[in-house]
N, C-alpha and C positions, 0 to 999 in steps of 0.2 A: 191387820192393824185396825183397831176400832177408834173412831173419832167421837168427840163429844156431840151431842144431839144438834147443836147449832150448826155444825159443819155438814150435817146431812140434809140441810135445806138448800139454799141457793148460793151458798158461799163455798169456795174451794181454797184451802190454805196454799201458800206459795210453794211449799215443797211438793204438793200434789200436782200443781199446775205444770211444774217442770217435767214430771213423769208423764202427764197426759199429753203434753205438746212435744215431748222429746226434745227439749231445748235446754241450754245451759243456764246457769244462774245469771250470767252477764246478759244473755239475750232477753231473759225475762225482765231484768231491770231496765234495759233499753226500751223494750216494748211498752213497759209500764210508764216510763217517763214520756214517751211519745204519744201516750193515750191509746195505744192499740189494744192493750189488755185492760178492760175496765175493772177498777177496784170497787168492790162492794162495801168494804169497811176494813177495820183493823181489829186484831186480837192481841192479847197480851199473855205473857207467861213470866214466871219468876225463875231466875237461875243465878246462883251464887249471890243471893241477896239483892239482886237488881231486877227491875221490871223491864222486860223487853217487849217491843211492839213489832208485830208482823202484819203483812197485808193479807186480806182475804179477797179473792177474785170472784167475779160473777160467774156462776156455773154456766149460764147461757152463753156468755162470751167465750168461755173456754171450750165448750163442746161444739160450737158452730164454726170454729175455725177449721179450714181444710189444710192439707199438706201443701197445696199450691199457694195458699195465703202465706204460710210460714216461709216457704222457699222464696216467695217474692220479697218478704221483709228481709230475709238474709241477703238476697241479691242487692237490694237497696242499700243495705249497710255496707256490703262489700264495695259497691261503687263509691259510696261516700268516703270510705277509708282510703280507697285508691286516689280519689281526688285530693284528699288532705295530704297524703304522702307525697304526691307530685308537687303540690303547692309548697310543702315544707322543703322538699329537695331543691326547688327553684330558689327559695329564700336562702337556703344554706349555701348554694352555689354562688349566688350573688354576694353574700357576705364574705365568702372565702375569696372571691375575686377582688372585692373592695379591699380586704385586708392585705392581699398580695400586692395590689397596686400601691397601697399606702406604704408597704414595706420597701418596695422598689424605689419610691420617691425619696425616702430618707437616706 
């Protein structure tokens, strides 16, 4: 696959970052939002009469990451998801208990 000349410099398109880092689209989006993957700029393309914008990532940032960095990010996310699920389960249990108590009183 050949890329336009501007991609052969310091910028990597988002679909190539996923391949380089062996990550999912969701992971790439989370890491971008958290500032872990530095964005170098944005590119555009036309499809079905509409202009679409996509991110271009810094090549240096993509190539300097190690598999241990990526695994650490995944583990951080896994812990965060676990904490949120536990908090949500506690809230749901409390709401269910309150509803049950209210139903018994009536």
